[in-house]
C-alpha positions in Angstrom: 0.0 0.0 0.0 1.0 3.6 -0.7 2.5 5.6 2.2 -0.3 8.1 1.6 -3.5 6.2 0.9 -6.9 7.9 0.8 -9.0 6.5 3.6 -12.8 6.9 4.1 -14.3 6.2 7.6 -18.0 5.6 7.6 -19.6 5.9 11.1 -22.8 7.8 10.7 -24.3 7.8 14.2 -25.2 7.9 17.1 -23.4 10.2 19.6 -21.8 7.5 21.6 -21.0 5.3 18.6 -19.2 8.2 16.8 -17.2 9.0 20.0 -16.1 5.4 20.4 -14.9 5.4 16.7 -12.6 8.4 17.2 -9.5 6.4 18.3 -9.0 4.8 14.9 -8.3 8.3 13.4 -5.2 8.5 15.7 -4.3 4.9 15.2 -4.3 5.5 11.4 -2.4 8.7 11.7 0.3 7.2 13.8 1.2 4.6 11.2 0.2 6.5 8.1 1.0 10.1 8.8 0.6 11.2 5.1 -2.7 9.5 4.6 -5.8 11.4 3.6 -8.5 10.5 6.2 -12.1 11.6 5.5 -15.2 10.7 7.6 -18.9 10.5 6.6 -21.2 11.3 9.6 -24.8 12.3 10.2 -24.9 16.1 10.1 -26.1 16.3 13.7 -22.8 14.9 14.9 -20.4 17.0 12.8 -19.5 19.0 15.9 -18.0 15.9 17.5 -15.5 15.6 14.7 -14.6 19.2 14.1 -11.9 19.3 16.9 -10.1 16.6 14.9 -9.8 18.6 11.6 -6.3 18.9 10.4 -6.7 22.7 10.0 -6.6 23.0 13.8 -2.8 22.7 13.9 -2.3 19.0 13.9 -3.0 16.2 11.4 -6.3 14.5 12.2 -9.3 14.3 9.9 -8.8 16.0 6.5 -12.4 16.2 5.5 -15.8 15.7 7.2 -18.6 14.8 4.8 -22.0 15.5 6.4 -24.9 13.0 5.7 -28.5 14.2 6.1 -30.4 10.9 6.0 -32.4 11.5 9.2 -33.7 14.9 7.9 -34.1 13.7 4.3 -36.3 10.8 5.3 -38.8 13.3 6.6 -39.0 15.1 3.3 -38.4 12.3 0.9 -40.6 13.6 -1.9 -39.2 17.1 -1.9 -37.0 18.2 -4.8 -34.7 20.0 -2.4 -34.1 16.7 -0.6 -32.9 15.0 -3.8 -30.7 18.0 -4.7 -29.0 17.7 -1.3 -28.6 14.0 -1.8 -26.9 14.4 -5.2 -24.7 17.2 -3.8 -23.7 14.8 -1.0 -22.9 12.1 -3.6 -20.8 14.5 -5.6 -18.8 15.5 -2.5 -18.3 11.9 -1.7 -17.0 11.2 -5.2 -14.6 14.1 -5.3 -11.9 11.8 -3.9 -10.9 8.3 -5.1 -10.5 6.1 -2.0 -8.1 3.2 -1.5 -9.5 2.0 1.8 -13.1 2.3 3.2 -13.7 1.3 6.8 -17.3 0.8 7.8 -17.6 0.0 11.5 -21.4 0.2 12.0 -22.6 -3.0 10.2 -25.7 -1.3 8.9 -27.1 -1.3 5.4 -27.3 2.6 5.2 -23.5 2.8 6.1 -22.7 0.1 3.5 -24.6 1.9 0.8 -22.6 5.0 1.6 -19.5 3.0 0.9 -21.0 1.8 -2.4 -21.6 5.5 -3.5 -18.0 6.5 -2.9 -15.5 6.6 -5.8 -12.8 3.9 -5.4 -9.4 3.1 -6.8 -8.8 -0.1 -8.6 -8.4 -2.8 -6.0 -9.8 -0.7 -3.2 -10.5 -2.4 0.1 -14.0 -2.0 1.6 -14.1 -3.5 5.1 -17.0 -4.0 7.5 -18.4 -6.4 10.1 -19.1 -10.0 9.3 -21.3 -10.6 12.4 -23.2 -8.9 15.1 -21.9 -8.2 18.5 -24.3 -8.7 21.4 -26.7 -5.8 22.1 -25.7 -3.9 18.9 -27.6 -3.3 15.7 -26.5 -5.3 12.7 -27.9 -5.9 9.2 -26.4 -8.9 7.4 -27.2 -7.5 4.0 -24.4 -4.9 4.6 -21.8 -7.7 4.0 -22.6 -7.7 0.3 -21.2 -4.3 -0.1 -17.8 -5.2 1.3 -14.7 -6.7 -0.3 -13.7 -8.0 3.2 -16.0 -9.0 6.1 -14.4 -9.1 9.6 -15.4 -11.6 12.2 -15.2 -10.0 15.7 -15.9 -11.4 19.2 -19.6 -11.2 20.1 -18.7 -9.5 23.4 -16.3 -6.7 22.6 -16.0 -3.1 23.6 -17.1 -0.6 21.0 -13.7 1.0 20.8 -11.9 -2.3 20.5 -14.4 -3.4 17.8 -13.6 -0.4 15.6 -9.9 -1.0 16.1 -10.3 -4.7 15.1 -12.0 -3.8 11.9 -9.4 -1.1 11.1 -6.5 -3.5 11.7 -8.1 -6.1 9.5 -8.5 -3.6 6.7 -4.8 -2.8 6.7 -3.5 -6.2 7.7 -2.0 -4.8 10.9 -1.5 -6.7 14.2 -4.5 -6.2 16.5 -4.1 -3.2 18.9 -4.3 -4.4 22.5 -6.4 -2.7 25.1 -3.3 -1.7 27.0 -2.5 0.8 24.2 -4.8 3.5 25.5 -7.1 5.0 22.9 -6.9 8.7 22.1 -10.1 10.6 21.4 -9.4 14.3 21.3 -6.1 16.1 21.2 -4.9 17.3 24.6 -4.5 20.8 23.2 -8.2 20.9 22.3 -9.4 19.6 25.7 -7.2 22.2 27.5 -8.7 25.0 25.3 -12.4 24.3 25.9 -13.9 27.5 27.3 -15.9 27.3 30.5 -19.7 27.5 30.0 -21.7 30.7 30.3 -25.1 28.9 30.9 -27.1 31.0 33.3 -27.6 29.8 36.8 -24.6 27.4 37.0 -22.4 27.8 40.0 -19.3 25.9 41.0 -18.9 23.2 42.0 -21.6 21.7 40.0 -22.5 18.0 39.2 -24.1 17.2 35.9 -26.6 14.3 36.1 -27.5 12.8 32.8 -30.7 10.8 33.7 -32.2 10.5 30.2 -31.6 7.8 27.6 -33.4 6.5 24.5 -34.5 3.3 26.2 -36.5 3.5 29.4 -35.0 0.3 30.8 -31.5 1.9 30.8 -32.7 4.7 33.2 -31.8 4.8 36.9 -34.9 5.3 39.1 -36.1 8.8 39.9 -36.0 8.0 43.7 -32.3 7.1 43.4 -31.5 10.3 41.5 -33.2 12.3 44.2 -31.4 10.5 47.0 -28.1 11.0 45.3 -28.8 14.7 44.5 -29.8 15.5 48.1 -26.6 14.0 49.4 -24.4 15.9 46.9 -26.3 19.1 47.5 -25.7 18.8 51.3 -22.0 18.6 50.5 -22.1 21.9 48.7 -22.5 20.8 45.1 -25.1 22.3 42.7 -26.9 19.4 41.1 -27.8 20.0 37.4 -30.2 18.0 35.3 -29.8 18.6 31.5 -32.5 17.5 29.1 -33.0 17.1 25.4 -36.7 17.1 24.7 -40.0 18.1 26.5 -40.5 14.7 28.3 -36.9 14.7 29.5 -37.3 18.3 30.7 -40.4 17.3 32.7 -38.4 14.6 34.5 -35.5 17.0 35.1 -37.9 19.5 36.7 -39.5 16.8 38.8 -36.1 15.7 40.1 -34.8 19.3 40.7 -37.9 20.3 42.6 -36.9 17.9 45.4 -33.2 18.7 45.7 -32.1 22.0 47.3 -30.5 24.5 44.8 -30.8 22.0 41.9 -30.9 23.5 38.4 -32.6 22.6 35.2 -30.6 24.5 32.6 -31.8 25.7 29.2 -31.5 23.2 26.4 -28.0 23.1 24.9 -26.5 21.8 21.7 -23.7 19.1 21.4 -21.3 22.0 20.7 -22.4 23.7 23.9 -22.0 20.4 25.8 -18.2 20.5 25.6 -18.2 23.7 27.6 -20.8 22.6 30.1 -18.9 19.4 30.7 -15.5 21.1 30.9 -16.7 23.3 33.8 -18.3 20.6 35.9 -16.7 19.0 39.0 -18.3 15.7 38.2 -20.6 13.9 35.7 -23.0 11.2 36.7 -25.0 9.6 34.0 -26.6 6.5 32.6 -25.4 4.7 29.4 -26.0 7.6 27.0 -24.1 9.8 24.6 -23.4 12.8 26.9 -22.1 10.5 29.6 -19.7 9.0 27.1 -18.7 12.5 25.9 -17.6 13.3 29.5 -15.7 10.0 29.7 -13.8 10.6 26.4 -12.9 14.1 27.6 -11.4 12.3 30.7 -13.5 14.3 33.1 -14.5 12.8 36.5 -17.4 10.6 35.3 -19.5 8.0 37.0 -21.2 5.8 34.3 -24.3 4.0 35.5 -25.4 0.7 33.9 -28.9 -0.5 34.5 -30.0 -2.6 31.5 -27.0 -2.6 29.1 -23.8 -4.6 29.4 -20.9 -2.7 31.0 -18.3 -4.4 28.8 -19.8 -2.8 25.7 -19.1 0.9 26.4 -17.5 1.3 29.9 -14.7 3.9 30.1 -11.6 1.9 30.7 -8.9 4.5 29.7 -8.8 6.8 32.7 -8.8 6.4 36.5 -11.1 9.4 36.5 -14.0 7.2 35.2 -16.0 4.9 37.5 -18.3 2.3 36.0 -21.1 1.0 38.3 -23.9 -1.5 37.8 -24.4 -3.9 34.8 -27.1 -5.3 32.7 -30.2 -6.0 34.8 -28.2 -5.1 37.9 -28.6 -1.3 38.6 -26.2 0.1 41.2 -27.4 1.2 44.6 -27.4 4.9 45.6 -24.5 4.1 48.0 -22.5 2.6 45.1 -23.0 5.6 43.0 -22.4 8.0 45.9 -19.2 6.3 46.9 -17.8 6.4 43.4 -18.8 10.1 43.1 -17.2 11.1 46.3 -14.0 9.2 45.5 -13.7 11.1 42.2 -14.6 14.5 43.8 -11.9 13.9 46.4 -9.3 13.2 43.6 -9.9 16.7 42.1 
């Protein structure tokens, strides 16, 4: 292979999945410093990738290609939608790719690979099988030149690294080789938030998630919040939609000095997290964002397997609970106090 191949990464969504795919950018860059690395991602998650753009003073991602499928599906019969789709295809075909790495195992991601312009003998690599508790569509395999068999119980970061190593015929990267997510210079430069009402030290509590069974109980959140509040912390309950806001308000009403902030974007989340003394959250994207930024984070697992997404790369991350085994208030409080005392 050329020392400067053109590589396309396809990981479209969701927030946590995109975050757990970031390390392969740096794995690739370490061994192929002159490679061109582009990434196709759902437009709502572009902000997660922007800190990795090469224009920021280091060599990371060369080009982000936004994909608007979620929005397009809502207006499928509009002329403007199809104009945007063909513009996306033209952007995708502006480069001839030598290696395409698809780590999601879904048909929509595989079709994106099929739309890309490829060199003669290009390698298109994706998953050959499902991992437990992850989405997978077997038809996607027909769009690959190489399908990679991975262990059925495997962390999301390690799975992406396995597929990448297979694509380039490299030795498998061991877990001891700690993954890099964001450049340290970027993390150090994140401005503190200006969200009204926040006062230090504050603890972010991410109680919401797409699947109800993954939530920690309201009573447990209230008990935890009261204890942290009594210790001088402001407890903050972010939200993302009206139903989540209603729960945030219910919880905050029973905890002294608790705050329900205005809605904030993914871009704003970096600053809100950067200023926090601690994050406590269920298995959801914003919790994982705090973990990859290596902020003090307690990850709560209630009905999803801890092995799949737990933060294992920093001693500032505590993982509690497991599938069908929610942690007690005392477990979460103990982990929280230990991290607060490390600060």
